[in-house]
C-alpha positions in Angstrom: -14.7 156.6 25.1 -16.3 160.0 24.4 -19.5 161.4 25.8 -21.5 159.4 28.2 -20.2 155.8 28.4 -23.6 154.5 29.4 -25.1 155.8 26.1 -22.3 154.2 24.2 -22.8 150.8 25.6 -26.6 150.8 26.2 -27.4 148.8 23.1 -24.9 146.1 24.0 -26.5 145.2 27.3 -23.5 146.4 29.3 -24.5 148.0 32.7 -22.2 150.6 34.2 -22.5 151.4 37.9 -20.7 154.2 39.7 -19.8 153.2 43.2 -18.7 156.0 45.5 -17.8 154.9 49.0 -16.9 157.6 51.6 -14.2 156.9 54.1 -13.6 153.2 54.5 -11.5 151.3 57.0 -8.1 150.4 55.5 -4.6 149.4 56.6 -2.1 152.2 56.9 -0.1 152.6 53.7 3.0 150.6 54.5 4.5 151.1 51.1 5.4 154.7 51.9 8.1 153.9 54.4 7.2 157.1 56.2 6.1 156.6 59.8 4.4 160.0 59.9 2.1 159.0 57.1 1.3 155.7 58.7 0.6 157.1 62.1 -1.4 160.0 60.6 -3.6 157.5 58.8 -4.1 155.5 62.0 -5.0 158.6 63.9 -7.5 159.7 61.2 -9.2 156.3 61.2 -9.7 156.4 64.9 -11.0 159.9 64.8 -13.5 159.1 62.0 -15.1 156.4 64.3 -17.5 155.1 61.8 -15.7 154.5 58.6 -17.2 151.9 56.3 -16.1 148.3 56.7 -14.7 147.1 53.4 -17.3 144.3 53.4 -20.1 146.9 53.3 -18.6 148.2 50.0 -18.4 144.7 48.6 -22.0 143.9 49.6 -23.2 147.1 47.9 -21.4 146.3 44.7 -22.8 142.7 44.8 -26.3 144.1 45.3 -26.0 146.3 42.2 -24.5 143.4 40.2 -27.3 140.9 41.2 -30.1 143.0 39.7 -32.0 141.6 36.8 -30.4 142.2 33.4 -33.0 144.8 32.5 -32.3 146.8 35.7 -29.3 149.2 36.2 -28.4 150.8 39.4 -26.6 153.8 38.0 -25.0 155.1 41.2 -24.3 153.9 44.7 -23.1 156.4 47.2 -22.1 154.9 50.5 -21.3 156.6 53.8 -21.3 155.3 57.4 -24.4 156.3 59.3 -22.5 158.0 62.1 -20.0 159.8 59.8 -20.4 163.6 59.5 -20.8 165.1 56.1 
């Protein structure tokens, strides 16, 4: 696609939504095989103390999807209330 994808699909009824979650809780990356990376991830998650629960991201996506066909939520930016900028 070139240009603005929303413009290219507007006439077809396709709705495009950008979902931009900030830090979200996640399992440490076990696929790396590197203990330092795994422990660093765990330490960071504890330090953040307020990362988004994955379910919060899912609910926001669902909210955007459930809008009437003639309504498009163009962008959803999520961050935990207690998380610093």
